[in-house]
C-alpha positions in Angstrom: -24.2 27.0 57.2 -25.7 23.5 55.2 -25.8 26.1 52.5 -22.3 27.0 52.3 -21.2 23.4 53.1 -23.4 22.0 50.0 -22.1 24.9 47.6 -18.2 24.3 48.5 -19.0 20.4 47.9 -20.7 21.0 44.8 -18.1 23.7 43.6 -15.3 21.5 44.3 -16.8 18.3 42.8 -17.2 20.4 39.6 -14.0 21.4 39.6 -12.5 18.1 40.3 -14.6 16.8 37.0 -13.3 19.7 34.8 -9.5 19.0 36.0 -10.1 15.4 35.4 -11.7 15.9 32.1 -8.8 15.0 29.3 -8.6 17.2 26.3 -7.6 15.6 23.0 -7.0 17.8 20.5 -4.4 15.2 18.6 -5.9 13.8 15.5 -7.3 10.4 15.3 -4.5 8.5 13.6 -5.2 8.1 9.5 -6.7 4.5 8.9 -4.4 1.8 6.9 -5.1 2.1 3.2 -6.2 -1.3 1.2 -3.9 -1.6 -2.2 -5.1 -4.2 -5.4 -4.7 -4.5 -8.9 -4.7 -7.3 -11.3 -1.7 -8.6 -13.1 -2.1 -9.3 -16.6 -0.9 -8.4 -20.2 -3.0 -6.0 -21.1 -2.0 -3.9 -18.4 1.7 -3.9 -20.0 3.0 -1.2 -22.1 6.3 -0.6 -23.5 5.5 -2.8 -25.7 2.6 -4.5 -24.6 2.7 -8.4 -24.1 1.3 -11.5 -25.7 1.0 -13.5 -22.4 -1.9 -15.3 -20.8 -0.4 -15.1 -17.1 -2.8 -13.8 -14.9 -2.0 -12.7 -11.1 -3.3 -10.0 -8.4 -1.4 -7.4 -5.8 -2.5 -6.8 -2.5 -1.3 -4.8 0.1 -1.6 -2.7 2.8 0.0 0.7 3.6 0.2 2.5 7.0 0.4 6.1 7.3 1.3 6.2 11.0 4.2 3.9 10.6 5.0 4.7 6.5 4.9 0.7 6.3 3.6 -0.9 3.2 3.0 -4.5 3.0 2.5 -6.2 -0.4 1.5 -9.8 -1.8 1.8 -10.8 -5.5 0.4 -14.4 -6.8 0.7 -14.8 -10.2 0.3 -18.1 -12.6 1.0 -19.1 -16.5 4.0 -17.4 -17.1 6.4 -17.9 -20.0 9.0 -18.4 -17.7 10.3 -18.1 -14.1 10.7 -14.1 -13.5 13.3 -12.5 -14.0 13.0 -9.4 -12.0 9.8 -7.9 -10.4 9.2 -4.3 -8.8 6.9 -1.5 -8.2 7.1 1.4 -10.4 6.2 4.7 -10.8 4.0 5.5 -13.7 0.1 6.2 -14.4 -1.9 3.0 -16.3 -0.6 4.0 -19.8 2.9 5.0 -19.3 6.5 3.2 -17.9 8.3 4.9 -15.0 11.3 4.3 -13.1 11.8 1.0 -10.2 11.2 2.2 -6.8 10.7 -1.0 -4.7 12.4 -4.2 -6.3 11.1 -7.5 -5.1 13.5 -10.1 -3.6 12.9 -14.0 -3.6 11.2 -14.3 -6.6 9.7 -17.9 -7.1 11.9 -20.2 -9.9 8.9 -21.5 -11.8 5.9 -19.7 -14.0 3.8 -19.9 -10.7 3.9 -18.6 -7.4 3.7 -15.5 -4.8 5.9 -12.6 -4.0 5.7 -11.2 -0.7 7.4 -8.0 0.8 7.7 -5.0 3.4 8.7 -1.8 2.7 9.0 1.6 4.5 7.9 4.8 2.1 10.0 7.9 1.9 8.9 11.4 0.6 6.5 11.1 -2.4 6.0 7.3 -2.5 2.5 7.4 -0.3 1.1 10.1 -2.6 1.9 8.2 -5.9 0.1 5.2 -4.8 -3.0 7.7 -3.8 -2.8 9.1 -6.9 -3.1 5.6 -8.9 0.6 6.5 -10.2 2.1 3.6 -9.2 2.1 -0.2 -10.9 3.6 -3.5 -10.3 5.8 -5.3 -13.0 7.1 -9.1 -13.5 9.4 -9.8 -16.2 10.6 -12.8 -18.0 13.4 -14.1 -20.2 10.5 -14.1 -23.1 9.1 -10.4 -22.1 12.2 -8.4 -20.6 10.6 -4.9 -20.7 7.6 -6.8 -18.5 5.2 -9.9 -19.1 2.4 -8.8 -16.8 1.4 -5.4 -15.3 -0.9 -4.1 -12.2 -1.9 -0.7 -12.1 -2.2 -0.7 -8.4 -5.2 1.4 -6.8 -5.9 2.0 -3.3 -9.2 1.3 -1.8 
């Protein structure tokens, strides 16, 4: 009788332990990507500018929420930004605009921040290095400084 009691108790404990163990086959969430780039005239194409202005682009992209947060800081422009945006395009070519920036500073130095929800192939373009940020001014209407954005 003692053997039956212990065997039954052990079997019940094993069954309970097995039933309580949660099997989680869901994949871990994708890590947040860090984005960066250096704004300068050497990166400009179409045509290159002779500006001495510089700056940086930093940001994060969360693949789960599809939200991109970005910050551009710059100084030394020839005039205030007229427009600025993210474009599709590799480091040697110009491409279409896909995220325009708003709330542009009114001086030759400043910061632009924003958030966007990416769709379709936009995240892949960042991962492939086919995105650049561009700041345009009156003197350089096709872009004074540009940063080729890379994923770290």
